[in-house]
N, C-alpha and C positions, 0 to 999 in steps of 0.2 A: 504493500499500499504506499502511496506517495506521501511525503512529508507535508505537502500542500493541503491535505485533507485532515491533518491533525489539528487539535486545539489544545492550548495550554490553560490550566486552571491552577490557581493558588489554593492549596489545600490548608484548611484550618480546623480546629476542634472547638466545639461548644457542647456542653452538656453530655459529654461522652460520645458525640456523634461527629463524623467527619463531613465537612462541606467543601465545596469548591466554587470559586468565582473566576471570571474571566481574568487571566493574568495580565492582559493588556491594560486594565484599569488600575493596576497596582503601581504606584510611584515607588514605595519602599515598604519594608516592614522591619520592626525592631522591638526590643523589650519595652514595655509600657513605661518603666521607670526612666528610660532614656529620652522621653518626649517632654519638651518644655511646656508645662501646663499652667494656665492662670485662668481666673474667673470660674468660680463654682456654679453648679447648676443642679438640675434634678438628678435622680438616680440613673436613668437610662441615657440622659444627655448631661454628663457631669461637668460640662463647661466647654472652654475653648482651649486650643493648644497652638503652639507655634513650632514649625519644623522647616528648617532652611529658608527662613524669611516668610513663610506662608502661614497666615493665621486661619485656623479651621475649627469647626465644631468636632467634639468627640462624642461618639455613640458607643455606649458600653453594652455590647450584645450579651455579655454575661448576665447583666441586670435584666435585660429583656427576657432571656430564657429562664432566669430564676423566677420571674413573675409567672411564667408558664409552668412552674413546677420543677424546674431543672436545678442545676447547681447554683449556689449562691455566688455572688460576684466578690470573690476574695482569692488570694493567693497570687503567685507570679503569673503574669499575662503578657501577651504581645499585642502590638498595635499595628494595624495595616493602614497606610496612608493611601487613599483611593482618589482617583480623578473620575467623578461622576459626570453625567451630562449637564448638571446644573451647578456643581460646586466641587471643591476638594474637601475631603473629610477624613477623619481618623476613626477607625473602628476597632474597638478592644475586643479581643477573643482570648480563649484560654491558651491556645498554642497555635503557632504557624507551623505547618508540617513540611512545606516546600511546594515546588512546582510539579504538577502531574500532567503528562502529556496523554491525551486520549484520542483514539481513532473514532470515527463515527459509529462503528460497530460495538464500541465499548460503552456507548451511551443508550440507556433504555428509557422508555417513557415512565412518567410518574403516574401511579394509580392510587386511589384512595380505597380503603377497605369498604367504606359504605357506599361506594359508587359515585360519590360526589366528584365535581370537577376540582382538580388540584389548584392551588393558588397560582395566579399568573406569573409569579416570580420564580416558580420552580421549573427549571429547564429540563431536568432529567436526573437519572441515576447513573452515575459512572462507576465502572469496575476496572480496576487495574492492579495486578499482582496480589489478588486476594482481598484487596481493599474496596469498600463501597463508599462513594461520595455522593452526597446530595448536592447537585448543581444548581446554583441560584443565579438570577439576574440581579445583581446588587443595586442597579438603578431602580428597578421595580420594587425591590424589597424596601428600599429607603423611602419610597413614595407611599408605602402602605399607610393608610389612615388608621386612627385609633379604633374605628368601628370594624376593622378587618382583622382576622386572626393572623398571628405571626407564623404559625405552622399549621398546615392542614393536610398533612400526608397520612 
């Protein structure tokens, strides 16, 4: 299979599950404590940060998933600096695992147990080397309103 048909995803962990987002949207990733933060805010949006001269909001995905019954937002964490269609932002996750390259035949459709339509930000389920990744469209996920669920797999 040709390299032109592969897609790279940055893999990260939240709540014991592995996720992937389009690696082209990632500016960088690093330990959370290496990010210059200022201005406090709410739990899921704990303020703003500065990285390489860019001021951006921070979204703590650990806190979002903790509200959904997952792990609490504590312990060592990583931050992913993303370029979205409407802004640059920092997203806090439990751990960044690295870049995973997937061929189209390694990406399956998302289905819900109750037959409902999956959330529009779920791109598919990726499999590589015995790992399963929930692939997300980070632009769509960050546009989710408060009246929509974070996860509906």
